[in-house]
N, C-alpha and C positions, 0 to 999 in steps of 0.2 A: 441405934440399936440394930445389930445385924439379925437377920432372920435366917433360920436354917433352910437350906435348899438341897436338892439332890444334885447329882452330877449333871443332870440334864436341865438344871436351873428351874425346876418346878417346886412350888411350895406345897408341901403335903397337907397343910392345914386348910388352905383355901382352894387347892387344886388349880392354882394360877400358874402359868397362863392357861386360859381355856377359851373355847369358842363362845361367841356371843350369839344369843338366840334372836330371831326376828322380833320377838316380843320385847326384849331388852332394848333393842335399837328403837323400836316404836315409842317405848316409854320415855326415852331420852331425846326423842325427835331427831334421830340421826338417820340420814339416808346415804347409802353408798352407791356410787355409780362406777361401773366397770367400763373403761374406755379401751377399745381394741384398736391398736394402731396397725395400719396396713403396711406391709413391707414397701420401702421406698418412699414413704411419705415424709414430708419435712419435719413435722412435729408429731 
């Protein structure tokens, strides 16, 4: 069943996609790590 979306592919009923709050991440035991690569490094 297709769901109506706007031209920007957002769902007006659920406001998806949206940002995830730190509380939601903690509730689901999800941790994000940001890896900063230095220019010229192999990986």
